[in-house]
C-alpha positions as a Markdown table, in Angstrom:
| # | Residue | x | y | z |
|---|---|---|---|---|
| 1 | Met | 20.4 | 52.2 | 266.3 |
| 2 | Gly | 19.7 | 50.3 | 263.1 |
| 3 | Gln | 20.5 | 51.1 | 259.5 |
| 4 | Lys | 16.8 | 51.9 | 258.7 |
| 5 | Asp | 16.7 | 54.4 | 261.6 |
| 6 | Ser | 19.9 | 56.0 | 260.5 |
| 7 | Leu | 18.7 | 56.3 | 256.8 |
| 8 | Gln | 15.4 | 57.9 | 258.0 |
| 9 | Lys | 17.4 | 60.4 | 260.1 |
| 10 | Asp | 19.6 | 61.2 | 257.1 |
| 11 | Asn | 16.5 | 61.7 | 254.9 |
| 12 | Lys | 14.9 | 64.0 | 257.4 |
| 13 | Ala | 18.1 | 66.0 | 257.7 |
| 14 | Gln | 18.4 | 66.3 | 253.9 |
| 15 | Lys | 14.8 | 67.6 | 253.7 |
| 16 | Ile | 15.4 | 70.3 | 256.3 |
| 17 | Val | 18.6 | 71.4 | 254.5 |
| 18 | Gln | 16.6 | 71.4 | 251.1 |
| 19 | Ile | 13.9 | 73.5 | 252.5 |
| 20 | Phe | 16.2 | 76.4 | 253.5 |
| 21 | Thr | 18.5 | 76.1 | 250.4 |
| 22 | Thr | 15.9 | 76.3 | 247.7 |
| 23 | Asn | 14.1 | 79.2 | 246.2 |
| 24 | Lys | 11.1 | 78.6 | 248.4 |
| 25 | Tyr | 12.5 | 80.5 | 251.4 |
| 26 | Leu | 14.1 | 84.0 | 252.0 |
| 27 | Val | 15.9 | 84.4 | 255.3 |
| 28 | Ser | 17.0 | 88.0 | 256.2 |
| 29 | Pro | 18.8 | 88.7 | 259.6 |
| 30 | Phe | 19.7 | 92.3 | 260.4 |
| 31 | Val | 21.2 | 94.6 | 263.1 |
| 32 | Phe | 20.8 | 98.4 | 263.2 |
| 33 | Tyr | 21.0 | 101.3 | 265.7 |
| 34 | Met | 18.6 | 104.2 | 266.4 |
| 35 | Pro | 18.7 | 106.7 | 269.3 |
| 36 | Glu | 15.2 | 105.9 | 270.3 |
| 37 | Thr | 15.8 | 102.1 | 270.4 |
| 38 | Asn | 19.4 | 101.6 | 271.0 |
| 39 | Trp | 20.8 | 98.5 | 269.1 |
| 40 | Val | 18.2 | 96.3 | 267.4 |
| 41 | Val | 18.6 | 92.7 | 266.3 |
| 42 | Gly | 16.1 | 90.7 | 264.3 |
| 43 | Gly | 15.2 | 88.8 | 261.3 |
| 44 | Gly | 12.5 | 87.5 | 259.1 |
| 45 | Ile | 11.7 | 84.4 | 257.0 |
| 46 | Lys | 9.5 | 84.5 | 253.9 |
| 47 | Arg | 8.1 | 81.3 | 252.3 |
| 48 | Phe | 6.7 | 80.9 | 248.8 |
| 49 | Phe | 4.5 | 78.0 | 247.7 |
| 50 | Asn | 1.8 | 77.0 | 245.2 |
| 51 | Gly | -1.3 | 76.4 | 247.0 |
| 52 | Gly | -2.7 | 74.4 | 244.1 |
| 53 | Gly | 0.1 | 72.0 | 244.1 |
| 54 | Ser | 3.2 | 71.6 | 241.9 |
| 55 | Gly | 2.5 | 72.1 | 238.1 |
| 56 | Asp | -0.7 | 74.2 | 238.7 |
| 57 | Ser | -0.2 | 77.2 | 236.4 |
| 58 | Leu | -3.7 | 78.5 | 237.2 |
| 59 | Thr | -2.8 | 79.3 | 240.8 |
| 60 | Arg | -0.6 | 82.3 | 241.6 |
| 61 | Ile | 2.3 | 81.9 | 244.1 |
| 62 | Ser | 1.3 | 82.3 | 247.7 |
| 63 | Asn | 3.6 | 83.7 | 250.4 |
| 64 | Thr | 3.7 | 83.8 | 254.2 |
| 65 | Ser | 6.3 | 85.5 | 256.4 |
| 66 | Val | 7.3 | 85.8 | 260.0 |
| 67 | Phe | 9.3 | 88.8 | 261.2 |
| 68 | Ala | 10.7 | 89.7 | 264.7 |
| 69 | Gln | 13.0 | 92.2 | 266.2 |
| 70 | Tyr | 14.2 | 93.2 | 269.7 |
| 71 | Ser | 16.2 | 96.2 | 271.0 |
| 72 | Leu | 18.4 | 96.6 | 274.0 |
| 73 | Asn | 15.7 | 99.0 | 275.5 |
| 74 | Asn | 13.4 | 95.9 | 275.8 |
| 75 | Gln | 11.4 | 96.9 | 272.8 |
| 76 | Leu | 9.8 | 94.1 | 270.8 |
| 77 | Met | 8.1 | 93.6 | 267.5 |
| 78 | Phe | 6.7 | 90.4 | 266.1 |
| 79 | Glu | 4.4 | 89.8 | 263.0 |
| 80 | His | 3.2 | 87.0 | 260.8 |
| 81 | Asn | 1.4 | 87.9 | 257.5 |
| 82 | Tyr | 0.1 | 85.8 | 254.6 |
| 83 | Gln | -1.3 | 86.0 | 251.2 |
| 84 | Ile | -2.5 | 82.5 | 250.2 |
| 85 | Phe | -4.3 | 81.3 | 247.0 |
| 86 | Thr | -6.0 | 77.9 | 247.2 |
| 87 | Asn | -6.3 | 75.4 | 244.4 |
| 88 | Lys | -7.4 | 77.2 | 241.1 |
| 89 | Glu | -7.7 | 80.3 | 243.3 |
| 90 | Lys | -11.0 | 79.3 | 244.7 |
| 91 | Tyr | -10.2 | 81.2 | 247.8 |
| 92 | Tyr | -7.9 | 84.0 | 248.6 |
| 93 | Leu | -6.7 | 84.4 | 252.3 |
| 94 | Val | -4.9 | 87.5 | 253.3 |
| 95 | Gly | -4.1 | 89.0 | 256.7 |
| 96 | Phe | -1.6 | 89.4 | 259.6 |
| 97 | Tyr | -1.2 | 89.1 | 263.3 |
| 98 | Gly | 1.4 | 90.4 | 265.7 |
| 99 | Phe | 2.5 | 92.3 | 268.8 |
| 100 | Asn | 4.7 | 95.4 | 269.1 |
| 101 | Arg | 6.2 | 97.5 | 271.7 |
| 102 | Phe | 8.2 | 100.2 | 269.9 |
| 103 | Pro | 8.4 | 103.9 | 269.9 |
| 104 | Val | 6.7 | 106.1 | 267.3 |
| 105 | Asn | 6.7 | 109.8 | 266.8 |
| 106 | Tyr | 3.4 | 111.5 | 267.4 |
| 107 | Tyr | 2.9 | 114.9 | 265.8 |
| 108 | Gly | -0.7 | 115.5 | 266.8 |
| 109 | Ala | -3.9 | 115.1 | 264.7 |
| 110 | Gly | -5.3 | 117.2 | 261.9 |
| 111 | Lys | -4.0 | 118.5 | 258.6 |
| 112 | Asp | -2.4 | 121.5 | 260.5 |
| 113 | Ala | -0.1 | 119.4 | 262.6 |
| 114 | Ser | 3.4 | 120.7 | 262.9 |
| 115 | Leu | 6.3 | 118.6 | 262.1 |
| 116 | Asp | 8.5 | 120.7 | 264.6 |
| 117 | Lys | 6.5 | 119.5 | 267.5 |
| 118 | Lys | 6.5 | 115.8 | 268.2 |
| 119 | Glu | 6.4 | 113.4 | 271.1 |
| 120 | Leu | 8.0 | 110.0 | 271.2 |
| 121 | Ile | 5.4 | 107.6 | 272.6 |
| 122 | Ser | 5.5 | 103.9 | 273.2 |
| 123 | Phe | 2.6 | 101.5 | 273.7 |
| 124 | Asp | 1.8 | 97.7 | 273.7 |
| 125 | His | -0.2 | 96.9 | 270.5 |
| 126 | Ile | -1.8 | 93.6 | 269.7 |
| 127 | Arg | -2.9 | 93.4 | 266.0 |
| 128 | Phe | -5.0 | 90.9 | 264.1 |
| 129 | Glu | -6.7 | 91.4 | 260.7 |
| 130 | Asn | -7.8 | 88.9 | 258.1 |
| 131 | Leu | -10.0 | 88.4 | 255.1 |
| 132 | Thr | -11.3 | 85.2 | 253.6 |
| 133 | Leu | -12.3 | 85.9 | 249.9 |
| 134 | Arg | -14.1 | 83.6 | 247.6 |
| 135 | Lys | -13.7 | 83.7 | 243.8 |
| 136 | Ile | -17.0 | 84.6 | 242.1 |
| 137 | Ala | -15.4 | 85.0 | 238.6 |
| 138 | Thr | -12.0 | 85.0 | 237.0 |
| 139 | Gly | -10.2 | 87.8 | 238.9 |
| 140 | Phe | -13.1 | 88.7 | 241.0 |
| 141 | Phe | -13.3 | 87.9 | 244.8 |
| 142 | Ala | -15.6 | 88.8 | 247.7 |
| 143 | Gly | -15.6 | 87.9 | 251.4 |
| 144 | Leu | -15.6 | 88.7 | 255.1 |
| 145 | Gly | -13.1 | 88.9 | 257.8 |
| 146 | Trp | -12.4 | 90.4 | 261.3 |
| 147 | Arg | -10.0 | 92.9 | 262.7 |
| 148 | Tyr | -8.9 | 93.3 | 266.3 |
| 149 | Phe | -6.5 | 95.9 | 267.6 |
| 150 | Lys | -5.7 | 96.5 | 271.3 |
| 151 | Thr | -3.5 | 99.4 | 272.4 |
| 152 | Phe | -2.5 | 99.8 | 276.1 |
| 153 | His | 0.4 | 100.8 | 278.4 |
| 154 | Ile | 0.7 | 104.1 | 276.5 |
| 155 | Gln | 3.6 | 106.3 | 277.6 |
| 156 | Gly | 4.7 | 109.6 | 276.3 |
| 157 | Gln | 7.7 | 112.1 | 277.0 |
| 158 | Asn | 6.4 | 115.6 | 277.0 |
| 159 | Gly | 2.6 | 115.3 | 277.3 |
| 160 | Ile | 1.5 | 116.3 | 273.8 |
| 161 | Leu | -0.7 | 113.3 | 273.4 |
| 162 | Glu | -2.1 | 113.4 | 277.0 |
| 163 | Gln | -2.8 | 117.1 | 276.9 |
| 164 | Ser | -4.8 | 116.7 | 273.5 |
| 165 | Gln | -7.3 | 114.4 | 275.2 |
| 166 | Ile | -7.8 | 112.8 | 271.9 |
| 167 | Ala | -9.9 | 109.6 | 271.6 |
| 168 | Gly | -7.9 | 106.6 | 272.6 |
| 169 | Phe | -5.0 | 108.5 | 274.4 |
| 170 | Gln | -5.5 | 106.2 | 277.5 |
| 171 | Gly | -5.8 | 103.1 | 275.4 |
| 172 | Ser | -8.4 | 101.5 | 273.1 |
| 173 | Glu | -9.7 | 98.1 | 272.0 |
| 174 | Ile | -11.0 | 97.8 | 268.5 |
| 175 | Ser | -13.1 | 95.0 | 267.2 |
| 176 | Gly | -15.0 | 94.9 | 264.0 |
| 177 | Leu | -16.3 | 93.1 | 260.8 |
| 178 | Asn | -14.6 | 93.4 | 257.5 |
| 179 | Val | -16.5 | 93.3 | 254.2 |
| 180 | Ser | -14.5 | 93.3 | 251.0 |
| 181 | Ala | -14.8 | 93.1 | 247.2 |
| 182 | Leu | -11.7 | 92.7 | 245.0 |
| 183 | Phe | -10.6 | 92.5 | 241.4 |
| 184 | Asp | -7.0 | 91.2 | 240.9 |
| 185 | Asn | -5.5 | 89.9 | 237.8 |
| 186 | Arg | -1.8 | 90.8 | 238.6 |
| 187 | Asp | 0.8 | 88.5 | 237.4 |
| 188 | Asn | 2.6 | 88.5 | 240.7 |
| 189 | Val | 1.2 | 89.8 | 244.1 |
| 190 | Leu | 4.7 | 90.8 | 245.5 |
| 191 | Thr | 6.3 | 92.2 | 242.3 |
| 192 | Pro | 3.6 | 92.9 | 239.8 |
| 193 | Ser | 4.5 | 93.8 | 236.2 |
| 194 | Thr | 1.0 | 93.7 | 234.4 |
| 195 | Gly | -2.6 | 93.7 | 235.5 |
| 196 | Thr | -5.0 | 95.5 | 237.6 |
| 197 | Phe | -5.8 | 95.6 | 241.4 |
| 198 | Ala | -9.0 | 97.2 | 242.6 |
| 199 | Gln | -10.3 | 96.7 | 246.1 |
| 200 | Ile | -12.9 | 98.3 | 248.3 |
| 201 | Glu | -13.0 | 97.2 | 252.1 |
| 202 | Trp | -15.4 | 98.4 | 254.6 |
| 203 | Ser | -15.0 | 97.8 | 258.3 |
| 204 | Thr | -17.5 | 98.6 | 261.1 |
| 205 | His | -16.6 | 98.6 | 264.8 |
| 206 | Arg | -19.3 | 98.4 | 267.5 |
| 207 | Thr | -19.4 | 98.1 | 271.4 |
| 208 | Trp | -21.5 | 94.9 | 271.1 |
| 209 | Trp | -18.5 | 93.3 | 269.4 |
| 210 | Gly | -16.2 | 94.3 | 272.1 |
| 211 | Ser | -15.0 | 97.7 | 270.7 |
| 212 | Thr | -14.4 | 100.6 | 273.0 |
| 213 | His | -15.0 | 103.0 | 270.1 |
| 214 | Arg | -17.7 | 103.0 | 267.5 |
| 215 | Phe | -16.6 | 104.0 | 264.0 |
| 216 | Asp | -16.6 | 102.9 | 260.4 |
| 217 | Lys | -13.6 | 102.7 | 258.0 |
| 218 | Thr | -13.6 | 102.4 | 254.2 |
| 219 | Val | -10.5 | 101.8 | 252.1 |
| 220 | Ile | -10.4 | 102.0 | 248.3 |
| 221 | Asp | -7.2 | 100.8 | 246.7 |
| 222 | Leu | -6.7 | 101.0 | 242.9 |
| 223 | Arg | -3.6 | 100.0 | 241.1 |
| 224 | Gln | -2.6 | 99.5 | 237.5 |
| 225 | Tyr | 0.6 | 98.0 | 236.0 |
| 226 | Trp | 2.0 | 98.1 | 232.5 |
| 227 | Arg | 5.1 | 96.4 | 231.2 |
| 228 | Val | 7.0 | 98.7 | 228.8 |
| 229 | Lys | 7.2 | 97.1 | 225.3 |
| 230 | Gln | 10.5 | 95.6 | 224.3 |
| 231 | Arg | 11.8 | 96.0 | 227.8 |
| 232 | Ala | 11.5 | 94.6 | 231.3 |
| 233 | Asp | 10.6 | 97.9 | 232.7 |
| 234 | Val | 7.4 | 98.4 | 234.6 |
| 235 | Ala | 5.2 | 101.6 | 235.0 |
| 236 | Ala | 2.8 | 101.7 | 238.0 |
| 237 | Leu | 0.0 | 103.9 | 239.2 |
| 238 | Gln | -1.9 | 103.8 | 242.6 |
| 239 | Ala | -4.9 | 105.7 | 244.0 |
| 240 | Tyr | -5.4 | 105.1 | 247.6 |
| 241 | Phe | -8.3 | 106.6 | 249.8 |
| 242 | Gln | -9.0 | 105.9 | 253.5 |
| 243 | Leu | -12.3 | 107.3 | 254.7 |
| 244 | Met | -13.5 | 107.2 | 258.4 |
| 245 | Asn | -16.2 | 108.5 | 260.5 |
| 246 | Gly | -17.3 | 108.2 | 264.2 |
| 247 | Asp | -15.4 | 108.1 | 267.5 |
| 248 | Ile | -11.9 | 107.1 | 266.1 |
| 249 | Pro | -8.9 | 106.4 | 268.4 |
| 250 | Phe | -5.7 | 108.4 | 267.5 |
| 251 | Asn | -3.8 | 105.4 | 266.3 |
| 252 | Glu | -6.7 | 104.3 | 264.0 |
| 253 | Leu | -6.9 | 107.6 | 262.2 |
| 254 | Ser | -5.9 | 107.8 | 258.5 |
| 255 | Gln | -2.1 | 108.3 | 258.5 |
| 256 | Leu | 0.0 | 109.8 | 255.8 |
| 257 | Gly | 3.5 | 108.5 | 255.2 |
| 258 | Gly | 5.4 | 105.2 | 255.7 |
| 259 | Asp | 7.0 | 102.6 | 253.4 |
| 260 | Met | 4.0 | 102.0 | 251.2 |
| 261 | Ile | 2.7 | 105.4 | 250.0 |
| 262 | Met | 3.9 | 108.9 | 250.5 |
| 263 | Arg | 7.3 | 107.5 | 251.3 |
| 264 | Gly | 8.8 | 110.9 | 251.9 |
| 265 | Tyr | 7.1 | 111.1 | 255.3 |
| 266 | Tyr | 7.2 | 109.3 | 258.5 |
| 267 | Leu | 4.1 | 107.3 | 259.0 |
| 268 | Gly | 1.6 | 109.4 | 261.0 |
| 269 | Ser | 3.3 | 112.8 | 260.3 |
| 270 | Phe | -0.3 | 113.8 | 259.4 |
| 271 | Arg | -3.3 | 112.0 | 260.5 |
| 272 | Asp | -7.1 | 112.8 | 260.3 |
| 273 | Asn | -10.4 | 111.1 | 259.5 |
| 274 | Asn | -9.6 | 110.8 | 255.7 |
| 275 | Leu | -6.6 | 110.3 | 253.6 |
| 276 | Leu | -6.4 | 110.7 | 249.8 |
| 277 | Ala | -3.2 | 109.9 | 248.0 |
| 278 | Leu | -1.9 | 109.2 | 244.5 |
| 279 | Gln | 1.5 | 107.8 | 243.5 |
| 280 | Ala | 3.2 | 106.7 | 240.3 |
| 281 | Glu | 6.4 | 104.7 | 239.9 |
| 282 | Tyr | 8.8 | 103.6 | 237.1 |
| 283 | Arg | 10.9 | 100.6 | 237.5 |
| 284 | Trp | 14.0 | 100.3 | 235.1 |
| 285 | Gln | 15.4 | 96.7 | 234.9 |
| 286 | Val | 19.1 | 97.8 | 234.4 |
| 287 | Leu | 20.6 | 94.2 | 234.6 |
| 288 | Lys | 19.1 | 90.8 | 235.1 |
| 289 | Arg | 19.1 | 91.1 | 238.9 |
| 290 | Trp | 19.5 | 94.9 | 239.4 |
| 291 | Gly | 17.1 | 97.7 | 238.9 |
| 292 | Leu | 16.3 | 101.3 | 239.6 |
| 293 | Ile | 13.1 | 103.1 | 240.4 |
| 294 | Gly | 11.7 | 106.6 | 240.6 |
| 295 | Phe | 8.5 | 107.6 | 242.3 |
| 296 | Ala | 6.4 | 110.6 | 242.9 |
| 297 | Gly | 3.1 | 111.1 | 244.9 |
| 298 | Leu | 0.6 | 113.7 | 246.1 |
| 299 | Gly | -1.6 | 113.2 | 249.2 |
| 300 | Gly | -3.3 | 114.9 | 252.1 |
| 301 | Val | -5.5 | 114.3 | 255.2 |
| 302 | Asn | -8.5 | 116.1 | 256.3 |
| 303 | Asn | -11.7 | 115.6 | 258.5 |
| 304 | Ser | -14.0 | 116.1 | 255.5 |
| 305 | Leu | -14.0 | 115.1 | 251.9 |
| 306 | Ala | -14.0 | 118.7 | 250.7 |
| 307 | Leu | -11.0 | 118.7 | 248.3 |
| 308 | Ala | -10.5 | 122.4 | 248.5 |
| 309 | Gln | -9.8 | 122.1 | 252.3 |
| 310 | Tyr | -6.9 | 119.7 | 251.9 |
| 311 | Gln | -3.3 | 120.8 | 252.2 |
| 312 | Trp | -1.7 | 118.6 | 249.5 |
| 313 | Lys | 1.8 | 117.3 | 250.2 |
| 314 | Pro | 4.3 | 116.2 | 247.6 |
| 315 | Ser | 6.4 | 113.1 | 248.0 |
| 316 | Tyr | 9.2 | 111.8 | 245.5 |
| 317 | Gly | 12.3 | 109.7 | 245.5 |
| 318 | Gly | 14.2 | 106.8 | 244.1 |
| 319 | Gly | 15.5 | 103.4 | 244.9 |
| 320 | Leu | 17.5 | 100.4 | 244.1 |
| 321 | Arg | 16.2 | 96.8 | 243.5 |
| 322 | Phe | 18.0 | 93.5 | 243.7 |
| 323 | Lys | 16.2 | 90.4 | 242.6 |
| 324 | Ile | 16.8 | 88.1 | 245.4 |
| 325 | Asn | 14.6 | 85.4 | 244.1 |
| 326 | Arg | 14.6 | 85.1 | 240.4 |
| 327 | Lys | 12.2 | 82.1 | 240.1 |
| 328 | Glu | 9.4 | 83.8 | 242.0 |
| 329 | Asn | 10.5 | 87.4 | 240.8 |
| 330 | Val | 10.9 | 88.9 | 244.3 |
| 331 | Asn | 12.9 | 92.0 | 244.9 |
| 332 | Val | 14.7 | 93.5 | 247.9 |
| 333 | Arg | 14.0 | 97.2 | 247.8 |
| 334 | Ile | 15.8 | 100.3 | 249.2 |
| 335 | Asp | 13.9 | 103.4 | 248.7 |
| 336 | Tyr | 14.8 | 107.0 | 249.6 |
| 337 | Gly | 11.8 | 109.3 | 249.8 |
| 338 | Phe | 11.5 | 113.2 | 250.2 |
| 339 | Gly | 8.7 | 115.2 | 251.4 |
| 340 | Glu | 8.2 | 118.7 | 252.8 |
| 341 | Gly | 10.6 | 118.9 | 255.7 |
| 342 | Gln | 11.2 | 115.2 | 256.0 |
| 343 | Gln | 13.2 | 112.4 | 254.3 |
| 344 | Asn | 13.2 | 108.7 | 255.0 |
| 345 | Val | 14.9 | 105.6 | 253.8 |
| 346 | Tyr | 13.3 | 102.2 | 253.7 |
| 347 | Phe | 14.6 | 98.6 | 253.2 |
| 348 | Phe | 12.0 | 95.8 | 252.5 |
| 349 | Ile | 11.4 | 92.6 | 250.5 |
| 350 | Ala | 8.7 | 93.2 | 247.8 |
| 351 | Glu | 7.5 | 96.3 | 246.1 |
| 352 | Ala | 5.7 | 99.2 | 247.9 |
| 353 | Phe | 2.6 | 98.5 | 245.7 |
């Protein structure tokens, strides 16, 4: 091997080392145990980059991440998601794709579902959803996308899902067009401290596009952020509405709970055509890298929009923040949420909203 080849190899090795030792990447391996899954091992890599090139201050930081986990019960989850701004934010690309075979708790459908009755079900789930948005004015974007979800190999324990004969209980294939309009002038898409986010997204699913069920879905997501004067604290408010009509499979129904909104409840504790939810959060920056948060929310599901028919559920809790990437202002969060009859803990990178 010549000296030139040796130098080229050394340069390549140095570049690889630099990639994973700079602030451009976050690597997070993990191991945990749950009775439903046995031992689980996995990890994720999140990358940060400027789609406009180095020195471009007009383009917000983009991010993309890959996540995978595997259990000793042969359960698998994989996902790749991305939020990408091109040069001068001419385009905004957002979406994800993945596959999972993991157990979930099914409590039934409707606002009157009982948290005392549940069935552990598992299924194979292929997921794909994307939007390509074009900037039409400063902060304003509009565009199209596609969503495809396939659910198959559904298995339950005690027959609650099968006995219900609910749409999609034997499997479903969802294919549909996304149309979206967005206003977004947040300073950071992962850890916002100022600005406004307002999005309306409409999806339509039809049999001629390969969908086994015909239905429409509308999501309205409104968020506002304020930096508290003379401090690094942040106050945040979100209103989230998911409205659906048609022949909706059970796993596509609007679901209350999870790590993003109504964090006191397991995702899908209550599910129906429509979900209405509000949440507020205050983020105290205690030290340069450490912070505390408190949050509270109110939400409910129903098969109509008649507000008087909703059984409103409270959610509240707190959490701890560690700024794992100071340059891009990205936090690792641990949240503990409480609801009526449930409580949950969450560990994630980036804020809930």
